[in-house]
C-alpha positions in Angstrom: 70.2 71.6 2.3 71.2 70.9 5.9 69.4 74.1 7.1 66.3 73.3 4.9 66.2 69.8 6.5 66.6 71.4 10.0 63.6 73.8 9.3 61.4 70.9 8.2 62.4 68.9 11.3 61.5 71.9 13.6 58.0 71.9 12.3 57.3 68.5 14.0 59.9 68.3 16.8 58.9 68.6 20.4 59.7 71.6 22.5 62.6 70.1 24.4 64.1 68.8 21.2 63.8 72.2 19.5 65.5 73.9 22.6 68.4 71.4 22.5 68.7 72.0 18.7 68.7 75.8 19.2 71.4 75.5 21.8 73.6 73.3 19.5 73.0 75.5 16.5 74.1 78.6 18.4 77.2 76.8 19.8 78.1 75.6 16.3 77.7 79.1 14.9 80.2 80.5 17.5 82.7 77.6 17.8 82.8 75.7 14.4 84.8 76.6 11.4 82.0 77.2 9.0 82.1 78.3 5.4 80.6 81.7 4.8 77.5 80.2 3.2 77.0 77.7 6.1 77.4 80.5 8.6 74.8 82.6 6.8 72.4 79.6 6.7 72.9 79.0 10.4 72.1 82.6 11.2 69.0 82.4 9.1 68.0 79.2 11.0 68.5 81.0 14.4 66.5 83.9 13.1 63.7 81.6 12.2 63.7 80.2 15.7 63.0 83.7 17.1 59.3 83.0 16.1 59.2 79.7 17.9 56.0 79.5 20.0 57.9 78.2 23.0 60.0 80.6 25.1 62.3 77.7 26.0 63.7 77.7 22.4 64.4 81.4 22.4 65.9 81.1 25.9 68.2 78.4 24.7 69.5 80.8 22.0 69.9 83.6 24.5 71.8 81.5 27.0 74.5 80.7 24.5 74.7 84.0 22.7 74.2 86.6 25.5 77.9 87.1 26.3 79.4 86.6 22.9 80.9 89.3 20.8 80.5 87.2 17.6 76.7 86.9 18.1 74.6 88.4 15.2 73.5 91.9 16.2 70.0 91.6 14.7 69.4 88.4 16.6 70.5 90.0 19.9 68.4 93.1 19.4 65.4 90.9 18.9 66.2 88.7 21.9 66.7 91.9 24.0 63.1 92.8 23.3 61.6 89.4 24.1 59.9 88.5 27.4 61.9 89.3 30.5 63.3 85.8 31.2 64.8 85.7 27.8 65.8 89.4 27.4 67.5 89.9 30.8 70.8 88.1 30.2 71.1 89.7 26.7 70.4 93.2 28.0 72.7 92.8 30.9 75.7 91.2 29.2 75.6 91.4 25.4 78.7 93.2 24.0 77.0 93.4 20.6 74.4 95.9 21.6 75.5 99.4 20.7 74.7 102.6 22.7 72.0 103.4 20.2 70.5 99.9 20.7 70.5 100.3 24.4 68.9 103.8 24.3 66.2 102.5 22.0 65.6 99.4 24.2 65.4 101.7 27.3 62.9 104.0 25.5 60.6 101.1 24.6 61.2 99.0 27.7 60.0 98.7 31.2 61.4 99.6 34.6 63.1 96.2 34.7 64.5 96.6 31.3 66.1 100.0 32.2 67.4 98.6 35.5 69.2 95.9 33.6 70.8 98.4 31.2 71.8 100.5 34.3 73.5 97.4 35.8 75.7 96.6 32.7 79.4 96.2 33.2 79.9 99.4 31.2 77.4 102.2 30.9 78.5 105.0 28.6 77.9 108.7 29.0 75.2 108.6 26.4 73.3 105.7 27.8 73.5 107.1 31.3 72.2 110.4 30.0 69.3 108.7 28.3 68.4 106.8 31.5 68.6 110.0 33.5 65.9 111.6 31.2 63.4 108.7 31.1 64.2 106.5 34.1 62.3 106.2 37.3 64.0 106.4 40.7 64.3 102.6 41.0 66.5 102.1 37.9 68.4 105.4 38.5 69.3 104.1 41.9 70.8 101.0 40.2 72.7 103.3 37.8 74.2 105.4 40.6 75.3 102.2 42.4 77.1 101.0 39.3 80.8 101.9 39.6 81.2 101.3 35.8 78.6 103.9 34.8 80.0 107.2 33.5 78.2 110.5 34.1 78.5 114.1 33.0 77.7 116.9 35.4 74.6 117.6 33.3 73.4 114.0 33.8 73.9 114.2 37.5 71.9 117.4 37.6 69.0 115.9 35.6 68.9 113.0 38.0 68.7 115.4 40.9 66.1 117.6 39.2 63.8 114.7 38.4 64.3 112.5 41.5 65.8 114.7 44.2 62.7 114.1 46.3 63.7 110.5 46.7 65.8 110.0 49.8 67.9 107.1 48.4 68.7 109.0 45.2 69.8 112.0 47.3 72.0 109.8 49.4 73.7 108.2 46.4 74.3 111.6 44.8 75.7 113.2 47.9 78.2 110.3 48.3 79.8 111.3 44.9 83.0 113.2 44.8 82.2 114.6 41.4 78.9 116.3 42.4 78.9 120.0 41.7 78.0 122.5 44.4 75.0 123.6 42.4 73.6 120.1 42.4 74.4 119.7 46.2 72.4 123.0 46.7 69.5 121.6 44.7 69.5 118.5 46.9 69.5 120.7 50.0 66.4 122.4 48.7 64.7 119.0 48.3 65.6 118.0 51.9 64.2 121.4 53.1 60.9 120.7 51.2 60.7 117.2 52.6 61.1 118.5 56.1 58.5 121.2 55.6 56.0 118.7 54.2 56.4 116.0 56.8 53.0 115.4 58.4 54.5 114.0 61.6 56.7 117.1 62.0 53.9 119.5 61.2 51.7 117.8 63.7 54.3 118.0 66.4 55.6 121.5 65.8 53.0 123.4 63.7 53.1 124.5 60.1 54.2 128.1 60.7 57.1 127.1 62.9 58.2 124.2 60.8 58.3 126.5 57.7 60.8 128.7 59.5 62.8 125.8 60.9 63.0 124.1 57.5 64.0 127.3 55.8 66.7 128.0 58.4 67.9 124.4 58.2 68.2 124.7 54.5 70.1 127.9 54.8 72.5 126.4 57.3 73.2 123.5 54.9 73.8 125.9 52.0 76.1 128.1 54.1 78.1 125.1 55.1 78.3 124.0 51.4 79.7 127.5 50.5 82.8 127.0 52.6 84.3 124.8 49.9 83.1 126.6 46.8 85.4 129.1 45.0 86.1 130.8 41.7 83.8 130.1 38.7 81.9 127.5 40.7 81.0 130.1 43.3 79.7 132.4 40.6 77.6 129.7 39.1 76.1 128.7 42.5 75.4 132.3 43.3 73.5 132.7 40.0 71.6 129.5 40.8 70.6 130.8 44.2 69.6 134.2 42.7 67.4 132.6 40.1 65.8 130.5 42.7 65.0 133.5 44.8 67.2 132.4 47.6 69.3 135.6 48.0 67.0 137.0 50.7 68.2 139.5 53.3 68.1 136.7 55.9 70.2 134.4 53.8 72.7 137.1 53.0 73.0 138.0 56.7 73.4 134.4 57.6 76.2 134.1 55.1 77.9 137.2 56.4 77.7 136.2 60.0 79.2 132.8 59.1 82.2 134.4 57.4 81.2 133.5 53.9 82.6 136.9 52.7 83.5 135.7 49.2 80.0 134.5 48.6 78.5 137.7 50.1 80.6 139.7 47.6 79.6 137.5 44.7 75.9 137.8 45.7 76.1 141.6 45.8 77.8 141.6 42.4 75.0 139.3 41.0 72.2 141.4 42.5 73.5 144.9 41.8 75.1 144.2 38.4 78.2 146.3 39.5 81.7 145.3 38.6 83.2 142.7 40.9 86.4 144.7 41.5 84.4 147.7 42.6 82.2 145.7 44.9 85.1 144.0 46.6 86.9 147.3 47.0 84.0 149.0 48.7 83.3 146.0 51.0 87.0 145.8 51.9 87.9 149.4 52.4 84.8 151.7 52.0 83.5 153.9 54.7 80.1 153.4 56.3 78.1 155.5 53.8 79.8 154.0 50.8 79.1 150.4 52.0 75.5 151.3 52.8 75.0 152.9 49.4 76.4 149.8 47.7 74.1 147.5 49.7 71.1 149.6 49.0 71.9 149.5 45.3 71.6 145.7 45.6 68.1 146.1 46.9 68.5 146.0 50.7 66.1 148.4 52.4 67.3 151.4 54.2 65.8 150.1 57.5 68.0 147.0 57.4 71.1 148.2 55.5 72.8 149.5 58.7 72.8 146.0 60.2 74.6 144.7 57.1 77.1 147.6 57.2 77.8 146.8 60.9 78.4 143.1 60.0 80.7 144.1 57.2 82.7 146.3 59.5 82.9 143.6 62.1 84.3 140.9 59.8 86.7 143.5 58.3 88.1 144.4 61.7 88.3 140.7 62.7 90.2 139.9 59.5 92.7 142.7 60.2 93.2 141.7 63.8 96.4 139.6 64.1 95.2 137.8 67.2 91.6 137.2 66.4 90.1 135.5 63.4 86.8 134.2 64.8 84.1 135.3 62.3 81.5 133.2 64.1 81.4 135.8 66.9 79.8 138.4 64.5 76.3 137.1 65.2 76.7 137.6 69.0 78.2 141.0 68.5 75.4 142.2 66.3 72.8 141.0 68.8 74.6 142.9 71.6 74.7 146.0 69.4 71.1 146.1 68.3 69.0 144.1 70.8 68.5 147.2 73.0 67.4 149.4 70.0 63.7 150.3 70.3 63.1 152.0 67.0 64.1 149.1 64.7 61.6 148.3 61.9 59.7 145.0 61.9 62.1 143.7 59.1 65.2 144.7 61.1 63.8 143.2 64.3 63.1 139.9 62.5 66.6 140.0 61.1 68.1 140.5 64.6 65.9 137.6 65.9 67.3 135.3 63.2 70.9 136.4 64.1 70.2 135.8 67.8 69.1 132.2 67.0 72.3 131.8 65.1 74.3 133.1 68.1 72.5 130.7 70.5 73.0 127.8 68.2 76.7 128.6 68.0 77.0 128.8 71.8 75.4 125.4 72.1 77.8 123.9 69.5 80.7 125.4 71.4 79.4 123.9 74.6 79.0 120.5 73.0 82.6 120.7 71.6 83.9 121.7 75.0 82.1 118.8 76.7 83.3 116.3 74.2 86.9 117.5 74.6 86.6 117.3 78.3 85.2 113.7 78.1 88.0 112.6 75.8 90.7 114.2 78.1 89.2 112.4 81.2 89.2 109.1 79.3 
């Protein structure tokens, strides 16, 4: 009877009066000791108010119920899909909304809706995965900034794949300690593409030169990344680079000159299909012709394979030398060995040119380190 009287009164009451009544009804539902029948009647009355023509009335309900675990779920789902002013607090705070509810709301909602879900005090693995699949960069930035969001490696990869072109998304991902090397490599590729596509840089340097600079910069970043990758993760990253067409002779030579011998071995295994133990044995102890045959079985041309054999022999001798373990000198030694050769093929000459640029860059880095050390000592 009380609810029936309330519903009759609602028909003629003013907006402010209805809003105050909605607020009081919601508070009574949460705080009062109602009999089951009274509680059901109160819930029906609040449900009726969801159709009130004034958003003030629905907002009054949302303000009271948004953070309450005892709020009726059906009511909260409806309020979460109301206009933004009403839905925002419910989406952001309601403990009643299940993961399935949040995924459905995200799928039917707007950028703002998904950003609110991403900012919740707890974002489960499933909800984060759903947002990663459908979200734009703006709401995924909110998600990555949320310390209470939980991610799987697959979800982080999907974010990188879909929005790695966004500088802020890349920055948030690269700050994470749980980011796999494969995803880091994917982000390196996005940076390389961004550099190559920059109109300002192309205008200043020229498209042909910027393509080479961008490619070599990407290779440098990937080579640096490889320093901390081992075991199964190294195998997965090697396969990723192979499928992406990145295991070019220039890249393999760069890795070899930088001392990434484990990666070089893994790459030869991936390309040749030979057993890992056999590949590592030949690279570690095989004679010139055995190493050359191995490398050519991996697709390296006969005109450039001797350069790789020479690099393999250089790092082998440096590893075995008790008083010298400076693998970064390999580039300089290769240049000295082959720069005066006049019968190199065009491919071999291009490879030596690349190695020489590496050697020059290394000399400049050493000079900067020396100058910095001298300045610190003088201070």
